[in-house]
N, C-alpha and C positions, 0 to 999 in steps of 0.2 A: 572587580569584573569577574564573572563566572562564565566560562565558555561552554557552549553546547555545539558540537560539531554535527552537521547534518550532511549525509551522503545520499543524494537523490538521483532521480533519472529513470528512464525507461527500463523495462524488464530486460534481463540477460546482459546487462552492461558491466557486470562485475562489481556491483556495489558492496556485496558482502565481503569479498576478498579484500577490497580497499579498507573497509571498516575494521576488519580484523588486523590488517597490517598496521593501521594507525593505533589501534588499541594496544597491540604488543609493544610498540615503541614509546607510547605516551601514557601508560598506566590507565588505560581506558576500559570501559565496558559498553556493550552494544545494547541499544534499545530498538526493538523491532518497530518498523513503520509500514507493515503490510497488513491489510485488513483481513486476509484469510489465514495468515500464519498464526493468528491468535487462537485458532480452534484446534483442540486436541484431536489427534488421529488423522488429520489432513496434512500429510508430510510430503509425499512424493510430488503431488501436483502443485504444491506451493514452493517447492525447492528450498525447504528449510535446510540450513547447513547442519549436517549430521554432527552429533556430539564429538565424534573422534576427529572432526575437521575444524573444530572451533578453537583449537590450540590453547585450551584452558581459559579462554576469555568468556566471562559470564554474558549470557544473552537474556534480556528481559522482555516481557510481554510476548512471549511465544508459548503456546500451549496453556493459555490461562482461562479459556472459555470452553464450555461444552458445546458440541455441534448444534444443540437446540437452543442455545442462548442467543440473544440479540445484542451483540457487542457493538456499541455505537461509537461514532467519532467523538462525541462529547465525553463518553467514558474513557476512551483512549487518551484524550487530552488531559483529563484529570490524573489518570494513572501514570502517564509519561511524565507529567510535571512533577509528581510526587517522587518518582524515581530519579529524575534529574536533581532534585533537592537532596535526596539521600546520598547520591554519588558525590555531589559537591561537599557534603558534610564529612565524607570519609576521604576526601582528597583524590577522588577518582575523576576521570574525564568521561562525561557522557557522550556517546556517539550514536546518533539517530541514523538508522539505515533502512531504506525501503523506497517503494515507488508509489505508495498511496498518497496522492497529492492532497486529498481532502483531510486525511489524518494530520499531515504536516501543517496544513493551514489552520486546522482546529487548535493545534498546539501552539503555534507561533503567533496566531492572530485572534484566536478565540472563536466561539460559536454564540449565536444569539439564542435567547432562551425560549422563544415562542414563535408562533401561536400554539395553543394547546391542541389536543386531538379533537377533530370534528367528525364524529361518528357518521353523521348523515352524508357528509361530503365524501368520506372514505368509501362508504357503501356504494355511492353513485359511481365513483371512479373504478372501484373493483368490478362493478356490474359492466361498465364499458369494456374493461379488460377481458371479462369472460365472453362478451359478445363480439368484440372486434380484435381481440388479441392484446397481449401485454405490449407488443411492439407499437401499437397505436398510442398508448400512453407515453412511450418513449419519444415518439414523434411530437406529441403535444409538449412534453418537457423541453425538447430541443428548440421548439419555436419560441417559447416564452423565457427560457433560461438556457442558452446555449452552453454555458460552462457546466451546469449540472447534467445536461444531455451528453456532454463529452465524457464525464467521469462515471456516470451511472450505467451499468450494464443494461442492455435492451430488454432483458427479461427479469430485472430485479424489481418485482412488483412493489415491495414495501418502500423502497427508496424513491421510486417514481411517484407513488401516491403521496409520499410526504412532500416531495418537491412541488407537486401541483397543489397540495393542500395549503402550503405556505403561500404560494403565488395567489391563489384564489381568495384567501382570507386577508392578505395584506396588500395585494396589488403590486408587489415587488417580487422579483425572482429571489430564490433562496440565497444565491451568491451575493446579491446586492446588500444583504443585511450585514455582511462582514464589516462594512464601514463603521458600524456602531458597536463592535465587539472588542474585548480585551483579552489578551493572552493570559492563560493561567500560569505561565512562567513568571518568576519574580522580575522586578525591574532591573536587577543587577545581572541578569543572564544575557550574555551576548551570543547570538547565533552566528556561527561561521558555516554558511551553507554552500556546498559545491554540488554540481550535477554532472553526470557522465552522459556522453552521447557517442553514437557510433554511426558510420555510414550505413544506410539502409541495406545494401547488398550483404554486408558483413553480418548485420543483425539478423537478416532473414535466414542466412545460412545457420547462424548460431541457434536461432529459435527452432528451426527444423531438426537440428541435431539434438536439441534438448528434449523435444517431444519424443524422439526415438529412445532417448535415455530414460525418460519417465516410464514409458511402456516396458522397456526391458528391466527396469528396476522393480516392476510389479504394481504399477498403477491400478490395473483392473482388479488384482487381488486385494489391494488396499480398500478399494470401494466395496468389494464383496464382503470383506471383513467388517467394515463399518455398518453395512446394511444388516448383516447377520447379528451384529451386536445391538440392533434395535434403533439405529439412527434412521429417522424417517427420510424418504427420498426428497421431501420438500424442505429439509434443513437448509439454512441459508448457505453454508459453504458448498453444498452440492450444486448451487446455482451459479457458482463462479466459473471462470475460464478453466479449461482442462476438465474439471469434474463434470460440468454440464454436458459437454460433448461425449465424454467417456460413458456417462450414464445413458445417453441416448444410444450409444453403440451396444451397451449391455441389454437394452430393450429391443434391439434388432432394427433400429432406425437406419443404420448404415454399417458397412463392413469396417474392419480395423484400419485398412490402408486409407480409406476415405476419411475416417475419423482422425487419423494422425495428420492428414493434409489439412483438414478443417481446423484443427487446434492450432497448427502453425499459422494458418491464415488469420484466425481470430487474434492470435497473439501479436501478429504484425500490426493489425488494426489497433489493438490495445496500446502497443508501444508508441504509435503515432499520437494517440489521444494523450498519453502521459507526457509526451514531448510538448504538445500544445499547452497542456496544463502548466507544466513547470516553466515554460517560457514566459508565462504571465506572472510568475511569482517574482517579487522584487528581491534584489540583493543576492542572487545566485551567481556564482562564478562557474562557468562551463569549462569542462575539459574533454578533449577528443581522445578516445582510446579506451580500451577495457581497463577496469579497475584491477585486473589481475596483472597488468603490465608494470614492471618495476619502475620504469621511467615515469609512467603516469602517477604512480604512488609517490615518487620523490617530488614531482612537480606540485602535487596537491599539498604535500607536507611543507614545501617551501612557501607556497601561497599562504597557508594558515599561519606559519611562523612569521611571515612578513606582517600579518595582522596582529601579532602578539598573542595569538591564541595557543600557540605551541612554543615552548622554549627549552632548549638544551635537554631534550629527552623527557621533559615534564610538561604539564600544561600549566597555565598561568595561575590557577588556583593553588598550586603547590608553592608558589614563590611569594 
């Protein structure tokens, strides 16, 4: 048996701190499971753990793609599975940390291969988006595939078009195809998945404070630097939470105070969508409390040890 520890849950629940704490004690390394943190240069708005706060623990699948790249869930699943195998081969404990549920599902349950691109259908859907707004496509997706509607941002044109393309060509929603998929992880890999959750009032306060911290850390200057370096405004990571609203502020859509409030609001909505997604994932053990809390960390470690995934300061692949 080769263990893979997964630390999941909504944003701002302390997943990174918990992952590092386990990695320190059990000879582990972190594998990023956040769809925006893969892009170089997008640091503040994605809350990447700074190098000086990683305590020497290697972090994989961070800063591996250019902002203009289209890094997909399928590519993530292949890359993450390869790193898991490499870490096991060297006696290390792989620890997956993040809140992108679709990436986690792609790795642990696989993705279906088709159908292929339908240029005519895509053109029609993109024409609808130009005429009626991208949000109209999001409402279409939500009607035919509620799970995809919950995970895809309302203005993520490419992912919305793909979800509808799959539905109209196969008659089945994108998420329904997972029943016929296979994980790229080897059959001897055992996933020990835990998820963190917090009361909504606590999380709302934390999210508001985090937005202020991001602005004070230089979020707007980071965006200006990226644009000055030639990253186009339509690059995918600019369409994500925090960056999309901050870009609108720089274009004069709203003032900074309103932008901060909007980002906090949108993050609250996102955290609820993450919670809904992970509640549907099988075999997750939930813990209440932030991952920065020592008692929570000890409880998680006891749970994983009880499953024989952690033993005596080592993971079971070392024994």
